[in-house]
N, C-alpha and C positions, 0 to 999 in steps of 0.2 A: 601187184606186189605189195609187200607189207609197208614199204616206205613211199607210198604214192604221194604224200604231201611234200616230199623233198623236191626241190626245183632242179631239174636236169638241164634245162635250156640256158643259154646265155642270158644274163640279166638285161632287161630292157633299159635303153638309154634314158627314156623319159619317165615321168611319173605314171601312176596308175590311171587308166581310162576306163570308161564304162563299156562293157560288152553289150552290143545290141542283140537282143534275143527276140526272135519271132516265134510266137507260140500258136500252134495249130491244135486246138483242143475242143472237145464237146463240152456242153454246159455241166455235165455230171462230174467231169474231172478237172475242168479249167480252173475253178476256184482253188482247189487243193494244190494244184501245180503252181499257180501264181503265188500262193501263200508260201510255199516252200522256196520259191525263187527269191521272194522278198525277204525271207528269213536268213538267207546266206549273207556272209560278210563281203562277198565279191560285189563290186559296183556294177549294177546292171541297168540297162535301158530296155524295158520289157514292152513288147507290142503284141496284142492279141490279133490274130489273123485267121482267115479261112481260105479254102481253095480258090474262092472268088475274090481274093484280096485285090485292092486297087493296084493297077500296073505300076504306079510310081512307088508304092510300098514294096512291091516285089523287086524293083530294080535297085532300091537303096542298099548300100553295102551292109551286110549282116554278118555277125560273128557266129551266132548259134541259131539253128532251127530245131525246135522241139515239136515232136509230132506224135499224137496218140495213134498207135499202130495196133491193129487187130488182124488175126489171120482170116477172119470172115469178110472183113471189108477194109480194103486199103488200096491206095493208088499203085499203079505199076512201078512208079518211081517216087521216092520222097522228094518233094519240091526243093529246089536250091535257089532261094531268093538271093539277089545280089550278084548272080553269075555274070550279068551283063556289065557290071562295074569292074569285072576282073578279079573279084574277091569271092572265093568259094567258102561258104560257111561250114562249120562242123554240124552234122545232122545227128540229133539224138532221138532215137525211137523210144517212146514210153509205152510199156506193155503190161497188161494184166497177166497174160499167159506166159509161163516160165518154161514151157516145153522147148527142147532143143530145136525142133523143126520150125517152131514159130520164130525163134531168135535168128535162125539161118535165113528165114524168109525176109525178116527186117534188114539183115545185112545185105542180102542180095538186092533189096530194093534201094539200097544206097545209104543206109544208116552207118555212121562211123562209131556210134556208141549206143548201147542198149541199157536203159534203166527200167525198173519195174514199178508198177503202181500198187498201192499208194507210194509216192516218192519218198525214199529214205534220205533224210537230210544230210547225213554224212557222205553217202554215195554221190549225191548231187553236188555237194561242196567240192569234193575231190575232182569230179568231172569238169566243173567250171574253173577250178584253179588251174588245171592243166591247159584248158582252152585259153584262159587269160594269158598265161605265159607264152604259149605257142603263138598267139595273136600278136603279142607285143614284142617278142624277142628277136625273131629272125632279121638279120641285116643283109641287104642285097650284096651278093658277091662274096660273102663269108663262107668258108669251107674248112672243115677240119682236115687232119692229116691221116691218111690211111696206110697202115703198115701190115703187110701180110707175112706170116711165118709158115714155113713148110719144110718137110724132109720126107723123102720117099723111103727112108730107113726107119723102121719101127724102133722105138726106145731111144731115139736121139735126144729127146727132151724138148720138143717144140712146145707142148702144152705148158711145161714148167717155165720156159723162157717167156712165152706170151703172158702168162699170169704175172710173173715177177717183173717184167718190164712195165706192165700196167700199174702194179703196186709201187714200183720205183717212182713213177710219175706222180702217183697219188701222195706219196710220202715226201717227195723232195720238190715238187712244183705245185702250182695252183691249177694245173690243167684238168679239165673234165675229160674222163677217159671211159670208153666203152670197149668191152671185149665181145667178140663174136665167134662162136664155136661152129665152124663149118666142117669139122671132122666128125661127120654124122655117124661114122662107123664106131668110133670110140666114145666121143662126147664126154671127155674127161675134165673140161675146164671147171665145171661145177664142183667136182671133187677136189681139184687143185686149189680152189678157193674156199673149200669147206662150206659150200652152199647147197641148199635143196630148193631149186627153182620151182615155182608153181606154174610158170609159163615158159614157153620156148619159141623158137623161130617158127614152129608149126602153126602158132596162133596168127602169124602174118602171111601164111602161105596161100591163102585164097586169092588168086590172081584177079578175080572179077571184082573184088572189093577195093575201092580207091584207098591207097595208103596215105596216111598222114602222121604227123608227129605224135598225136595223142595215142594212136594205136601202137606205134613203135614203143613209146615210153611204157605203155601198159604191159608190154611183153617182156620188159627188162626186170632183172633182179638186182637189187643194190647190195653191195658188199659193205661191211662196216668201215672200210677205208675210204669209201666214197666212189669207187669205180662201179661200173654197171656191166652186167653180163646178159647177153642174148644167148641163151643156152641152146644146145642141139636138141632135136626131138628125143623124147624118152624111148621110143621104139625105133629100131633100125629101119624097119620097112617104111616108116613115115617119111624118111628122107626123100623118097621118090615123089612126095607131094610138094616139094619145094623146088620150083623151076629156077634155072639160072637167071632168067630175066627178073624174077622176084627178088633174088639175092642182090642183083644190081640196084633195084629200087630201094631195098632196105638199107644197103650201105650208103646210098646217096642221101637218104633221109637222115641217117645217123650222123653223117658228116656235116649236116646243117645244125645238128643239135649239140654236138660235143667238139672238143678241141682235137682229140686223138681217138681213132678207132683202130684197135689191134685185132687182127683176124687170125685165128688158129685154123689153117687150111689142113693140117695133118699130113698124112702120107698118101691118100687116095686122090689121084688127079682126075678131075671131071670138069664138066661145064661150069659148075659153081666156082671151082678153083680158078679157072681162067678168067671168069667174070671178076673175081676179086683182084687178080693180078692186073687186069686191064685198067682198073681204077686206082691202083696203089701208087703211093708216093715212094714207098720203100718195100722191097721184098727181101726177107731174111731166110737164108737156107741154113739149117742147123746140121752140124756133123759132130762126131766124136772121133777119138783116135783109134779107129778100126778100119781094116781093109774094106769091109762091107759098106761102111758109111762113105768112104772116099769114092768107091765104085758107084754107089747110088748118087752121090753128088755129081759125078762126071756124067752119068746118064741124064740127070735132071737138067744140067746146063746144056746138054745137047738138045734135049726136047725144047727147052726154053728158047734157045737160039732159033729153032725152026718155027716158033710161034710169031716171030717178027714183031715182038714188042720192043720197038727201038728206043722208046723214051725212058726205059728203066733197065737196070742191070742188077741181078741178085747180089746181095752181100753175104759172104760166108762167115758164120759164127761158129767157133769151136767151143763145144760144151764139155764140161768135166775135164778140163785141160790138166795134164800132169807134165811138169817141166821136163823130166828125164824119161819120158816114154819112148820106147823104140821107134814109134811112128812120130817123128818130130814135126814141128811147125814147118820147117823148110821142106820136108818131104811132101807135106800136104799142099803147100803153095806151088811147088814145082809140078806136082801131078795135075792139079786143077788149073794151073796157069793164071792164077789170080791171088791177090793178097787176102789175108784174114781181116775181117772188119773188127772182130773182137775175140778175146779168149776168156771164157768164164771158168775160173778155177774149180777143181773138184774140192768139195767141202762136205764130206760125209757127216761130220759131227753136227754142223748147222742144220743140214737137211733132216737128220734124225730128230733134232729138237723141234723142227717144224711139224713133223709127223706126229710125234708123241704129245706135243702140247696143243696141236690144232691151231697154231698162230702163225703169222707170216714171219719172214726173215727179219723184218724191221723191228719186230717185237722180241725175237729170241736171240738174234745176233746182229744188232745194228751196226757194229763196228767191223764186221768181217770183210775180208777181201771180196767175198762173193756179192755182198750188198753193194760195195763200191763198183764192182764190175757191172752189175745190172743197172745201176744209176748212170754210169758212163755210157753204156750201150743205149739206154732209153733216151738220154739227152742227145746223143749223136744222131739217132734215128729221127728225132724231132727237130733237129737243127738248133739245139740249145747249147750255149757255151757252158762248159764245165767251170765251176768256181774253183779257183786255185786255192789250195789249203794255205792257211796262214803259217808263215815260217816261225818256228820256235826260237826262243832266245838263244839256245845253243847253236842252231843253224845260222842265225844272223851273225853271231860271234865268229863262227867257223868261216862263214863267207867273207866277213870283214878281214879276218886274219889272212885268209888265202889271197884276197885281193891286194892287201897291204904288202905281202911278200912279193906278189907278181909286179907291183908297181915299183919295187926297189930293184928289180932285175934290169 
């Protein structure tokens, strides 16, 4: 992605430390690779090695393994020094051949990253920066919050609410937020954010390749607000290449990397949807004031009840709410047998500005009731207390006068 240098992971608690790099290279390429490594600003502890490396060297905890890889002559698996210590290094394959089949061969052999020879200084620096942050940042037991949004009724506004809740957190908190588009049939989150992703979830779909934070981050696209998007596949048929087990792995990895993950499940219920729900802290079902939306919500709640996900209950959010609509709030809650978690007001003027200017609500209508609604919903879903607005001088005076009158009664 264009903003690879931005740090996505949580900041490390301690100061910078040297990355231990084990370099497997032939004499023809070794000198150039080592020079490139030494020229980077990242603090490194570089060790030359070969396949017959000393056992104690192979056992020592290692952060990075760099290996010259050719399609004509390569091991069945790229070595993983340090595995005995419980630390698995990031393995970088260095290749002269740029053919797709050669790159796939390296990835199948266990490479986490592929760089080409002669080594490009910028590409190497970006790869090492990611690895440095991944190595230093994770804290045992930390996990982000997963929020899934769904509606079996088309046009209810799931994608819009998912995008705007993420933007609400970006604008009003310091949370690091990632959006995941599991609505493979529509894949509209990139359009909602006015983004053109170069990568998507399909880049992480190869189940045989060990998943790590570096790979996940490389598949993300950064929005100017600071939120990250894992986009849906460009082609609808590619969605069949993403198994639900891989979706679970991707979500688990993202939850270690950011504070909040918001998933747009869309309207098509499948194994990936259930995988997201099983790992969610909150599930939001979106409706509007129509008979079809209420009927769809009733059918969804019936299905959800039969899944026996006892640890979580969907929250109902009413989108594009109109106060004096014939289908009232009371009618909806009575029909569904549960209260509304939020009502997001209909605001056609603000939405029109968003579309025409290509900017988000916080730029075009920062004081609108719709912005306040999104911020309240996002904070509620994340368990954050809403800040009470400061009372104006008039309100304070009015309150004092009223309390004074009451006290004299």
